[in-house]
C-alpha positions, 0 to 999 in steps of 0.5 A: 503440503510438498515443497513447492519451488520458487519458479512455480509460485508464480505458476499457481498464483498467476498475477492479473494484467497490470493494469489492473494492478498496482505498478509497484506490486506487480513488477517491484514486491509480486517479484520477491515475494515468491522467495517467502512465499515458497519457505513459508508454505514449506513450513508449514506458515499459515496465512494470517500470521503472514499478515500479522509479519506485516502488520509488525512490519508497517509498523515497525518502519512507521516507527524507524523512519520517524526517527531524525537519522538517515540509516533510521530511515532508510531502514524504515523505508526497506521495511516499508517494502517488506510489508506489501510484499509481506502483503502479496506473500499472505494473499500467495500462500492462502491460494496456493494452501487454499486456506480462505476465511472470514478472518482472514480478510478482516486482519488484511484489512486492518492490517491496512488501516492500522500502518495507512497512517502510522506512516503516513504519520512517520512521514509527517514527522519526518517534515517536520525535522526538517523545519522548512515547510510550515508546520500547521500548513503540513499539518492540514494537509496529511490531515486531509490526506491519511481522512481520504486515505481512510475513506479510500480502505472504505469504499475496498471494504465496500465492495469486498462484501458486495454480492458480484452482479451488485459490485461495479464492474472493473474496467481497463483504465486509460494509460493516461488514467493508469499512471496517475492512479499509480503514482498517488494512490497506496501501495505505489506512494510509500513505496515511492515517495518516500525515496524522494524525502530521503534524496530531500533530507540527506542533499537539503533541496528542499524539494520535495514537501512541494512534489507532495502537494503535486502527488497527494493533490492528485490523489485526493481529486482521483479519491472525490471521482471514484466517491463520486462514480460509487454513490452515483454506480448505486443511487442508480442501481 
């Protein structure tokens, strides 16, 4: 395929309305991903290979963030962002080169199943390192948080394999609901909250756990709401 310019990437892979996308994906990661996408297309890199890069970035980011060192945590946080930039880029390359496959869907789903729990565990261990909060309570909270995230990923897969007429129709959320979803769900949570933690880690304000409890509680409540809506939809259809 002929090389494309960075400015052409977004013309070939236009973004949906931001209210149907993740905030960080629409305004941050997708603003950077065309740089990599144009380079990958030029080199003939397959989308599934980019997904492998995504997994490696997420795993390495989690490992670095788990170390009790400010600079390694910053590097891990940067890799979290690179992880999602690669997630954006693999889809862009697939649409530009028309390389779609069932395996591509599966490996992309697997990438999230691998990286999300590891990132959460790195964040959990980082809180333990502070030595400020109750270890048992933090551990229970993160167990619940990881479990809810896995349920959410299963719902994503469930909807992916539904035929169009059976899938619940997406509706444009209200601004309040959009805001709550955006600040609590992945990828936004892992691309924003570690920044709050790093401020706490560096300056010792000891407020990040309370922010996490509020953040995570909203996430779990919204997730329960989504599960109930899905159950009602498929039991009534």
